[in-house]
N, CA, C and O atoms as CSV, one atom per row, in Angstrom:
chain,resi,resn,atom,element,x,y,z
A,1,UNK,N,N,12.758,15.132,7.601
A,1,UNK,CA,C,12.807,13.675,7.548
A,1,UNK,C,C,11.625,13.083,8.321
A,1,UNK,O,O,11.257,13.567,9.392
A,2,UNK,N,N,11.061,12.058,7.768
A,2,UNK,CA,C,9.989,11.355,8.450
A,2,UNK,C,C,8.604,11.905,8.195
A,2,UNK,O,O,7.614,11.322,8.636
A,3,UNK,N,N,8.517,13.021,7.488
A,3,UNK,CA,C,7.199,13.631,7.258
A,3,UNK,C,C,6.290,12.702,6.464
A,3,UNK,O,O,5.084,12.663,6.711
A,4,UNK,N,N,6.849,11.952,5.511
A,4,UNK,CA,C,6.012,11.063,4.710
A,4,UNK,C,C,5.358,9.996,5.591
A,4,UNK,O,O,4.214,9.608,5.357
A,5,UNK,N,N,6.078,9.532,6.590
A,5,UNK,CA,C,5.508,8.538,7.511
A,5,UNK,C,C,4.308,9.122,8.237
A,5,UNK,O,O,3.272,8.467,8.354
A,6,UNK,N,N,4.439,10.339,8.720
A,6,UNK,CA,C,3.345,10.945,9.470
A,6,UNK,C,C,2.165,11.299,8.580
A,6,UNK,O,O,1.018,11.244,9.023
A,7,UNK,N,N,2.429,11.658,7.342
A,7,UNK,CA,C,1.331,11.873,6.398
A,7,UNK,C,C,0.595,10.561,6.134
A,7,UNK,O,O,-0.630,10.546,6.015
A,8,UNK,N,N,1.340,9.468,6.044
A,8,UNK,CA,C,0.716,8.154,5.875
A,8,UNK,C,C,-0.124,7.769,7.079
A,8,UNK,O,O,-1.225,7.239,6.929
A,9,UNK,N,N,0.390,8.032,8.265
A,9,UNK,CA,C,-0.376,7.739,9.479
A,9,UNK,C,C,-1.624,8.610,9.554
A,9,UNK,O,O,-2.684,8.157,9.987
A,10,UNK,N,N,-1.489,9.852,9.133
A,10,UNK,CA,C,-2.632,10.753,9.090
A,10,UNK,C,C,-3.684,10.235,8.113
A,10,UNK,O,O,-4.881,10.299,8.392
A,11,UNK,N,N,-3.238,9.724,6.973
A,11,UNK,CA,C,-4.163,9.154,5.987
A,11,UNK,C,C,-4.916,7.971,6.584
A,11,UNK,O,O,-6.118,7.819,6.363
A,12,UNK,N,N,-4.210,7.137,7.338
A,12,UNK,CA,C,-4.878,5.998,7.983
A,12,UNK,C,C,-5.921,6.472,8.990
A,12,UNK,O,O,-6.994,5.880,9.102
A,13,UNK,N,N,-5.606,7.535,9.718
A,13,UNK,CA,C,-6.568,8.076,10.684
A,13,UNK,C,C,-7.805,8.622,9.975
A,13,UNK,O,O,-8.932,8.391,10.414
A,14,UNK,N,N,-7.589,9.344,8.879
A,14,UNK,CA,C,-8.726,9.834,8.101
A,14,UNK,C,C,-9.570,8.676,7.588
A,14,UNK,O,O,-10.800,8.728,7.625
A,15,UNK,N,N,-8.904,7.636,7.110
A,15,UNK,CA,C,-9.632,6.466,6.607
A,15,UNK,C,C,-10.482,5.862,7.723
A,15,UNK,O,O,-11.642,5.508,7.511
A,16,UNK,N,N,-9.898,5.748,8.901
A,16,UNK,CA,C,-10.617,5.190,10.044
A,16,UNK,C,C,-11.859,5.981,10.411
A,16,UNK,O,O,-12.818,5.434,10.955
A,17,UNK,N,N,-11.837,7.273,10.109
A,17,UNK,CA,C,-12.992,8.135,10.386
A,17,UNK,C,C,-13.918,8.256,9.185
A,17,UNK,O,O,-14.872,9.034,9.211
A,18,UNK,N,N,-13.641,7.488,8.130
A,18,UNK,CA,C,-14.487,7.518,6.958
A,18,UNK,C,C,-14.263,8.716,6.052
A,18,UNK,O,O,-15.086,8.983,5.176
A,19,UNK,N,N,-13.183,9.434,6.238
A,19,UNK,CA,C,-12.877,10.621,5.438
A,19,UNK,C,C,-11.887,10.231,4.332
A,19,UNK,O,O,-10.701,10.555,4.394
A,20,UNK,N,N,-12.404,9.533,3.329
A,20,UNK,CA,C,-11.531,8.987,2.287
A,20,UNK,C,C,-10.895,10.073,1.428
A,20,UNK,O,O,-9.748,9.924,1.008
A,21,UNK,N,N,-11.613,11.163,1.155
A,21,UNK,CA,C,-11.028,12.240,0.354
A,21,UNK,C,C,-9.826,12.855,1.072
A,21,UNK,O,O,-8.801,13.127,0.447
A,22,UNK,N,N,-9.950,13.071,2.365
A,22,UNK,CA,C,-8.838,13.629,3.140
A,22,UNK,C,C,-7.677,12.632,3.196
A,22,UNK,O,O,-6.511,13.024,3.148
A,23,UNK,N,N,-8.005,11.350,3.297
A,23,UNK,CA,C,-6.964,10.316,3.323
A,23,UNK,C,C,-6.192,10.309,2.008
A,23,UNK,O,O,-4.963,10.248,2.010
A,24,UNK,N,N,-6.912,10.370,0.879
A,24,UNK,CA,C,-6.249,10.422,-0.424
A,24,UNK,C,C,-5.387,11.675,-0.549
A,24,UNK,O,O,-4.293,11.621,-1.112
A,25,UNK,N,N,-5.866,12.790,-0.035
A,25,UNK,CA,C,-5.093,14.037,-0.098
A,25,UNK,C,C,-3.784,13.901,0.665
A,25,UNK,O,O,-2.737,14.342,0.189
A,26,UNK,N,N,-3.836,13.296,1.841
A,26,UNK,CA,C,-2.616,13.101,2.627
A,26,UNK,C,C,-1.637,12.186,1.897
A,26,UNK,O,O,-0.432,12.440,1.884
A,27,UNK,N,N,-2.160,11.121,1.292
A,27,UNK,CA,C,-1.282,10.210,0.549
A,27,UNK,C,C,-0.683,10.882,-0.671
A,27,UNK,O,O,0.480,10.655,-1.005
A,28,UNK,N,N,-1.467,11.700,-1.329
A,28,UNK,CA,C,-0.955,12.440,-2.486
A,28,UNK,C,C,0.173,13.368,-2.055
A,28,UNK,O,O,1.202,13.451,-2.726
A,29,UNK,N,N,-0.016,14.066,-0.937
A,29,UNK,CA,C,1.042,14.942,-0.405
A,29,UNK,C,C,2.289,14.136,-0.044
A,29,UNK,O,O,3.413,14.538,-0.342
A,30,UNK,N,N,2.072,13.008,0.594
A,30,UNK,CA,C,3.208,12.176,1.007
A,30,UNK,C,C,3.982,11.664,-0.207
A,30,UNK,O,O,5.212,11.714,-0.225
A,31,UNK,N,N,3.269,11.175,-1.215
A,31,UNK,CA,C,3.945,10.659,-2.403
A,31,UNK,C,C,4.624,11.767,-3.189
A,31,UNK,O,O,5.641,11.530,-3.842
A,32,UNK,N,N,4.077,12.968,-3.134
A,32,UNK,CA,C,4.743,14.118,-3.758
A,32,UNK,C,C,6.083,14.389,-3.050
A,32,UNK,O,O,7.087,14.686,-3.698
A,33,UNK,N,N,6.082,14.285,-1.734
A,33,UNK,CA,C,7.334,14.490,-0.994
A,33,UNK,C,C,8.336,13.376,-1.263
A,33,UNK,O,O,9.544,13.617,-1.270
A,34,UNK,N,N,7.850,12.169,-1.483
A,34,UNK,CA,C,8.753,11.075,-1.851
A,34,UNK,C,C,9.488,11.455,-3.134
A,34,UNK,O,O,10.701,11.276,-3.246
A,35,UNK,N,N,8.733,11.982,-4.099
A,35,UNK,CA,C,9.327,12.351,-5.389
A,35,UNK,C,C,10.245,13.562,-5.284
A,35,UNK,O,O,11.348,13.553,-5.832
A,36,UNK,N,N,9.805,14.592,-4.592
A,36,UNK,CA,C,10.573,15.839,-4.583
A,36,UNK,C,C,11.736,15.819,-3.601
A,36,UNK,O,O,12.789,16.394,-3.875
A,37,UNK,N,N,11.555,15.163,-2.466
A,37,UNK,CA,C,12.606,15.150,-1.443
A,37,UNK,C,C,13.393,13.849,-1.410
A,37,UNK,O,O,14.352,13.710,-0.651
A,38,UNK,N,N,12.974,12.889,-2.249
A,38,UNK,CA,C,13.620,11.581,-2.290
A,38,UNK,C,C,13.608,10.905,-0.917
A,38,UNK,O,O,14.560,10.226,-0.535
A,39,UNK,N,N,12.518,11.104,-0.193
A,39,UNK,CA,C,12.343,10.469,1.113
A,39,UNK,C,C,11.554,9.177,0.898
A,39,UNK,O,O,10.327,9.169,0.999
A,40,UNK,N,N,12.257,8.097,0.605
A,40,UNK,CA,C,11.629,6.873,0.100
A,40,UNK,C,C,11.408,5.781,1.134
A,40,UNK,O,O,10.844,4.741,0.794
A,41,UNK,N,N,11.819,5.966,2.363
A,41,UNK,CA,C,11.760,4.876,3.334
A,41,UNK,C,C,10.338,4.355,3.550
A,41,UNK,O,O,10.155,3.179,3.864
A,42,UNK,N,N,9.353,5.197,3.389
A,42,UNK,CA,C,7.956,4.834,3.641
A,42,UNK,C,C,7.155,4.686,2.342
A,42,UNK,O,O,5.939,4.499,2.376
A,43,UNK,N,N,7.837,4.768,1.208
A,43,UNK,CA,C,7.160,4.793,-0.087
A,43,UNK,C,C,6.299,3.553,-0.340
A,43,UNK,O,O,5.165,3.680,-0.800
A,44,UNK,N,N,6.812,2.374,-0.052
A,44,UNK,CA,C,6.052,1.147,-0.301
A,44,UNK,C,C,4.764,1.133,0.513
A,44,UNK,O,O,3.715,0.727,0.013
A,45,UNK,N,N,4.842,1.569,1.749
A,45,UNK,CA,C,3.648,1.592,2.599
A,45,UNK,C,C,2.637,2.612,2.094
A,45,UNK,O,O,1.433,2.376,2.184
A,46,UNK,N,N,3.095,3.723,1.573
A,46,UNK,CA,C,2.185,4.724,1.020
A,46,UNK,C,C,1.438,4.174,-0.188
A,46,UNK,O,O,0.236,4.395,-0.332
A,47,UNK,N,N,2.146,3.460,-1.053
A,47,UNK,CA,C,1.500,2.835,-2.212
A,47,UNK,C,C,0.491,1.777,-1.770
A,47,UNK,O,O,-0.595,1.667,-2.338
A,48,UNK,N,N,0.861,1.001,-0.752
A,48,UNK,CA,C,-0.060,-0.028,-0.226
A,48,UNK,C,C,-1.319,0.627,0.330
A,48,UNK,O,O,-2.434,0.169,0.079
A,49,UNK,N,N,-1.129,1.700,1.086
A,49,UNK,CA,C,-2.281,2.405,1.653
A,49,UNK,C,C,-3.190,2.953,0.557
A,49,UNK,O,O,-4.415,2.926,0.684
A,50,UNK,N,N,-2.587,3.445,-0.512
A,50,UNK,CA,C,-3.393,3.954,-1.623
A,50,UNK,C,C,-4.231,2.818,-2.218
A,50,UNK,O,O,-5.384,3.022,-2.595
A,51,UNK,N,N,-3.649,1.638,-2.297
A,51,UNK,CA,C,-4.412,0.481,-2.762
A,51,UNK,C,C,-5.557,0.144,-1.822
A,51,UNK,O,O,-6.670,-0.127,-2.271
A,52,UNK,N,N,-5.296,0.159,-0.533
A,52,UNK,CA,C,-6.346,-0.129,0.452
A,52,UNK,C,C,-7.467,0.893,0.368
A,52,UNK,O,O,-8.640,0.542,0.488
A,53,UNK,N,N,-7.112,2.159,0.164
A,53,UNK,CA,C,-8.128,3.208,0.074
A,53,UNK,C,C,-8.925,3.126,-1.225
A,53,UNK,O,O,-10.047,3.628,-1.300
A,54,UNK,N,N,-8.362,2.507,-2.226
A,54,UNK,CA,C,-9.035,2.373,-3.516
A,54,UNK,C,C,-10.060,1.242,-3.497
A,54,UNK,O,O,-11.044,1.288,-4.234
A,55,UNK,N,N,-9.841,0.240,-2.672
A,55,UNK,CA,C,-10.734,-0.926,-2.655
A,55,UNK,C,C,-12.205,-0.595,-2.402
A,55,UNK,O,O,-13.062,-1.153,-3.088
A,56,UNK,N,N,-12.540,0.279,-1.460
A,56,UNK,CA,C,-13.968,0.546,-1.224
A,56,UNK,C,C,-14.708,1.115,-2.431
A,56,UNK,O,O,-15.929,0.992,-2.525
A,57,UNK,N,N,-13.984,1.731,-3.344
A,57,UNK,CA,C,-14.635,2.280,-4.548
A,57,UNK,C,C,-15.018,1.174,-5.532
A,57,UNK,O,O,-15.771,1.408,-6.477
A,58,UNK,N,N,-14.498,-0.024,-5.305
A,58,UNK,CA,C,-14.788,-1.139,-6.190
A,58,UNK,C,C,-13.811,-1.280,-7.346
A,58,UNK,O,O,-13.949,-2.190,-8.164
A,59,UNK,N,N,-12.835,-0.400,-7.424
A,59,UNK,CA,C,-11.854,-0.448,-8.520
A,59,UNK,C,C,-10.709,-1.378,-8.113
A,59,UNK,O,O,-9.623,-0.933,-7.741
A,60,UNK,N,N,-10.984,-2.670,-8.195
A,60,UNK,CA,C,-9.996,-3.666,-7.763
A,60,UNK,C,C,-8.745,-3.658,-8.631
A,60,UNK,O,O,-7.650,-3.934,-8.141
A,61,UNK,N,N,-8.896,-3.345,-9.911
A,61,UNK,CA,C,-7.735,-3.305,-10.807
A,61,UNK,C,C,-6.770,-2.202,-10.388
A,61,UNK,O,O,-5.557,-2.410,-10.380
A,62,UNK,N,N,-7.296,-1.036,-10.041
A,62,UNK,CA,C,-6.435,0.067,-9.590
A,62,UNK,C,C,-5.787,-0.279,-8.262
A,62,UNK,O,O,-4.602,-0.012,-8.065
A,63,UNK,N,N,-6.545,-0.867,-7.353
A,63,UNK,CA,C,-5.982,-1.262,-6.060
A,63,UNK,C,C,-4.859,-2.266,-6.261
A,63,UNK,O,O,-3.805,-2.166,-5.633
A,64,UNK,N,N,-5.092,-3.233,-7.140
A,64,UNK,CA,C,-4.066,-4.239,-7.410
A,64,UNK,C,C,-2.816,-3.589,-8.002
A,64,UNK,O,O,-1.699,-3.992,-7.679
A,65,UNK,N,N,-2.992,-2.596,-8.857
A,65,UNK,CA,C,-1.843,-1.892,-9.441
A,65,UNK,C,C,-1.037,-1.184,-8.351
A,65,UNK,O,O,0.194,-1.208,-8.377
A,66,UNK,N,N,-1.723,-0.555,-7.394
A,66,UNK,CA,C,-1.013,0.088,-6.282
A,66,UNK,C,C,-0.262,-0.948,-5.445
A,66,UNK,O,O,0.866,-0.708,-5.015
A,67,UNK,N,N,-0.895,-2.102,-5.217
A,67,UNK,CA,C,-0.225,-3.155,-4.446
A,67,UNK,C,C,1.027,-3.652,-5.174
A,67,UNK,O,O,2.063,-3.876,-4.549
A,68,UNK,N,N,0.929,-3.823,-6.492
A,68,UNK,CA,C,2.104,-4.264,-7.252
A,68,UNK,C,C,3.210,-3.200,-7.212
A,68,UNK,O,O,4.390,-3.533,-7.102
A,69,UNK,N,N,2.828,-1.935,-7.299
A,69,UNK,CA,C,3.812,-0.853,-7.189
A,69,UNK,C,C,4.498,-0.912,-5.826
A,69,UNK,O,O,5.719,-0.791,-5.729
A,70,UNK,N,N,3.705,-1.097,-4.785
A,70,UNK,CA,C,4.263,-1.184,-3.428
A,70,UNK,C,C,5.210,-2.377,-3.304
A,70,UNK,O,O,6.268,-2.271,-2.684
A,71,UNK,N,N,4.830,-3.509,-3.893
A,71,UNK,CA,C,5.708,-4.681,-3.858
A,71,UNK,C,C,7.020,-4.421,-4.575
A,71,UNK,O,O,8.084,-4.797,-4.084
A,72,UNK,N,N,6.951,-3.781,-5.732
A,72,UNK,CA,C,8.170,-3.462,-6.472
A,72,UNK,C,C,9.107,-2.593,-5.641
A,72,UNK,O,O,10.310,-2.850,-5.577
A,73,UNK,N,N,8.558,-1.574,-5.012
A,73,UNK,CA,C,9.365,-0.660,-4.195
A,73,UNK,C,C,9.953,-1.412,-3.004
A,73,UNK,O,O,11.143,-1.287,-2.717
A,74,UNK,N,N,9.130,-2.185,-2.314
A,74,UNK,CA,C,9.608,-2.918,-1.136
A,74,UNK,C,C,10.727,-3.886,-1.511
A,74,UNK,O,O,11.713,-4.022,-0.786
A,75,UNK,N,N,10.566,-4.547,-2.635
A,75,UNK,CA,C,11.598,-5.503,-3.057
A,75,UNK,C,C,12.881,-4.791,-3.472
A,75,UNK,O,O,13.975,-5.273,-3.178
A,76,UNK,N,N,12.762,-3.653,-4.149
A,76,UNK,CA,C,13.955,-2.880,-4.520
A,76,UNK,C,C,14.701,-2.420,-3.277
A,76,UNK,O,O,15.931,-2.408,-3.249
A,77,UNK,N,N,13.952,-2.043,-2.255
A,77,UNK,CA,C,14.555,-1.542,-1.020
A,77,UNK,C,C,14.935,-2.672,-0.066
A,77,UNK,O,O,15.543,-2.429,0.976
A,78,UNK,N,N,14.578,-3.902,-0.419
A,78,UNK,CA,C,14.785,-5.062,0.446
A,78,UNK,C,C,14.147,-4.824,1.817
A,78,UNK,O,O,14.722,-5.143,2.858
A,79,UNK,N,N,12.940,-4.255,1.780
A,79,UNK,CA,C,12.192,-3.935,3.000
A,79,UNK,C,C,11.164,-5.040,3.243
A,79,UNK,O,O,10.021,-4.949,2.794
A,80,UNK,N,N,11.578,-6.064,3.949
A,80,UNK,CA,C,10.744,-7.252,4.134
A,80,UNK,C,C,9.443,-6.950,4.874
A,80,UNK,O,O,8.419,-7.558,4.561
A,81,UNK,N,N,9.444,-6.048,5.826
A,81,UNK,CA,C,8.203,-5.758,6.551
A,81,UNK,C,C,7.172,-5.122,5.629
A,81,UNK,O,O,5.993,-5.469,5.687
A,82,UNK,N,N,7.611,-4.177,4.763
A,82,UNK,CA,C,6.682,-3.565,3.813
A,82,UNK,C,C,6.241,-4.598,2.775
A,82,UNK,O,O,5.091,-4.592,2.334
A,83,UNK,N,N,7.148,-5.470,2.393
A,83,UNK,CA,C,6.800,-6.503,1.429
A,83,UNK,C,C,5.736,-7.445,2.005
A,83,UNK,O,O,4.794,-7.822,1.309
A,84,UNK,N,N,5.890,-7.817,3.266
A,84,UNK,CA,C,4.923,-8.702,3.900
A,84,UNK,C,C,3.556,-8.028,4.028
A,84,UNK,O,O,2.531,-8.647,3.745
A,85,UNK,N,N,3.539,-6.767,4.452
A,85,UNK,CA,C,2.257,-6.053,4.578
A,85,UNK,C,C,1.553,-5.953,3.228
A,85,UNK,O,O,0.346,-6.173,3.131
A,86,UNK,N,N,2.312,-5.621,2.194
A,86,UNK,CA,C,1.713,-5.469,0.873
A,86,UNK,C,C,1.265,-6.809,0.313
A,86,UNK,O,O,0.187,-6.909,-0.274
A,87,UNK,N,N,2.071,-7.821,0.487
A,87,UNK,CA,C,1.719,-9.155,0.018
A,87,UNK,C,C,0.436,-9.627,0.702
A,87,UNK,O,O,-0.417,-10.252,0.073
A,88,UNK,N,N,0.308,-9.328,1.973
A,88,UNK,CA,C,-0.905,-9.690,2.705
A,88,UNK,C,C,-2.125,-8.974,2.132
A,88,UNK,O,O,-3.183,-9.580,1.965
A,89,UNK,N,N,-1.977,-7.692,1.834
A,89,UNK,CA,C,-3.090,-6.942,1.245
A,89,UNK,C,C,-3.483,-7.499,-0.115
A,89,UNK,O,O,-4.667,-7.667,-0.406
A,90,UNK,N,N,-2.485,-7.784,-0.946
A,90,UNK,CA,C,-2.765,-8.310,-2.277
A,90,UNK,C,C,-3.361,-9.710,-2.189
A,90,UNK,O,O,-4.289,-10.037,-2.928
A,91,UNK,N,N,-2.836,-10.534,-1.296
A,91,UNK,CA,C,-3.368,-11.895,-1.129
A,91,UNK,C,C,-4.819,-11.838,-0.643
A,91,UNK,O,O,-5.646,-12.640,-1.079
A,92,UNK,N,N,-5.133,-10.910,0.246
A,92,UNK,CA,C,-6.512,-10.745,0.723
A,92,UNK,C,C,-7.450,-10.389,-0.438
A,92,UNK,O,O,-8.558,-10.917,-0.534
A,93,UNK,N,N,-6.997,-9.494,-1.313
A,93,UNK,CA,C,-7.781,-9.129,-2.490
A,93,UNK,C,C,-7.997,-10.348,-3.384
A,93,UNK,O,O,-9.113,-10.611,-3.833
A,94,UNK,N,N,-6.925,-11.082,-3.636
A,94,UNK,CA,C,-7.033,-12.251,-4.499
A,94,UNK,C,C,-7.958,-13.314,-3.900
A,94,UNK,O,O,-8.677,-13.994,-4.632
A,95,UNK,N,N,-7.941,-13.459,-2.566
A,95,UNK,CA,C,-8.865,-14.399,-1.937
A,95,UNK,C,C,-10.306,-14.002,-2.208
A,95,UNK,O,O,-11.143,-14.857,-2.494
A,96,UNK,N,N,-10.600,-12.714,-2.121
A,96,UNK,CA,C,-11.951,-12.224,-2.389
A,96,UNK,C,C,-12.346,-12.457,-3.846
A,96,UNK,O,O,-13.528,-12.582,-4.164
A,97,UNK,N,N,-11.361,-12.512,-4.714
A,97,UNK,CA,C,-11.616,-12.739,-6.138
A,97,UNK,C,C,-11.626,-14.225,-6.487
A,97,UNK,O,O,-11.801,-14.590,-7.650
A,98,UNK,N,N,-11.440,-15.080,-5.486
A,98,UNK,CA,C,-11.448,-16.518,-5.723
A,98,UNK,C,C,-10.122,-17.079,-6.197
A,98,UNK,O,O,-10.060,-18.217,-6.663
A,99,UNK,N,N,-9.068,-16.299,-6.086
A,99,UNK,CA,C,-7.737,-16.744,-6.530
A,99,UNK,C,C,-6.939,-17.260,-5.326
A,99,UNK,O,O,-5.871,-16.741,-5.003
A,100,UNK,N,N,-7.476,-18.279,-4.681
A,100,UNK,CA,C,-6.882,-18.771,-3.444
A,100,UNK,C,C,-5.460,-19.302,-3.631
A,100,UNK,O,O,-4.571,-18.993,-2.837
A,101,UNK,N,N,-5.250,-20.085,-4.662
A,101,UNK,CA,C,-3.927,-20.681,-4.892
A,101,UNK,C,C,-2.901,-19.588,-5.202
A,101,UNK,O,O,-1.779,-19.626,-4.697
A,102,UNK,N,N,-3.287,-18.618,-6.032
A,102,UNK,CA,C,-2.394,-17.502,-6.344
A,102,UNK,C,C,-2.029,-16.729,-5.075
A,102,UNK,O,O,-0.876,-16.345,-4.877
A,103,UNK,N,N,-3.024,-16.510,-4.224
A,103,UNK,CA,C,-2.786,-15.781,-2.977
A,103,UNK,C,C,-1.801,-16.539,-2.091
A,103,UNK,O,O,-0.867,-15.953,-1.543
A,104,UNK,N,N,-2.015,-17.828,-1.958
A,104,UNK,CA,C,-1.105,-18.642,-1.131
A,104,UNK,C,C,0.306,-18.655,-1.723
A,104,UNK,O,O,1.290,-18.527,-0.993
A,105,UNK,N,N,0.402,-18.810,-3.039
A,105,UNK,CA,C,1.716,-18.828,-3.685
A,105,UNK,C,C,2.447,-17.503,-3.553
A,105,UNK,O,O,3.675,-17.473,-3.479
A,106,UNK,N,N,1.706,-16.417,-3.524
A,106,UNK,CA,C,2.314,-15.103,-3.340
A,106,UNK,C,C,2.800,-14.902,-1.905
A,106,UNK,O,O,3.902,-14.406,-1.670
A,107,UNK,N,N,1.972,-15.291,-0.972
A,107,UNK,CA,C,2.246,-15.024,0.436
A,107,UNK,C,C,3.283,-15.973,1.060
A,107,UNK,O,O,4.092,-15.554,1.888
A,108,UNK,N,N,3.254,-17.227,0.665
A,108,UNK,CA,C,4.125,-18.234,1.301
A,108,UNK,C,C,5.602,-17.875,1.315
A,108,UNK,O,O,6.214,-17.926,2.382
A,109,UNK,N,N,6.211,-17.514,0.185
A,109,UNK,CA,C,7.661,-17.249,0.218
A,109,UNK,C,C,8.022,-16.034,1.076
A,109,UNK,O,O,9.072,-16.018,1.718
A,110,UNK,N,N,7.168,-15.036,1.086
A,110,UNK,CA,C,7.453,-13.840,1.883
A,110,UNK,C,C,7.306,-14.144,3.352
A,110,UNK,O,O,8.125,-13.726,4.170
A,111,UNK,N,N,6.256,-14.875,3.685
A,111,UNK,CA,C,6.014,-15.213,5.085
A,111,UNK,C,C,7.104,-16.117,5.626
A,111,UNK,O,O,7.528,-15.962,6.771
A,112,UNK,N,N,7.565,-17.069,4.808
A,112,UNK,CA,C,8.619,-17.984,5.252
A,112,UNK,C,C,9.922,-17.243,5.389
A,112,UNK,O,O,10.936,-17.839,5.753
């Protein structure tokens, strides 16, 4: 129990050191454990992290898809903290794309 959380934290550490391939590998391992062991408590955060790691490659559509997946999981689990983190990430992306009103409309209800 809890291994997926530590794999996610490890992925963040790799990302911080600029080791994106290692970060993706850790997330892939973590998401595999979510599927095989049904350890879902950290699943939304893992999807969000995958979106964050995808952004530097310039593939905003893929990052947005990961953020939407994370939002779906967080909402199904009624995990407000994961929902807020993911909504913030998606709103930040939308702001960069010039979708300010969409970002505010997405973030406001979760933040309130």
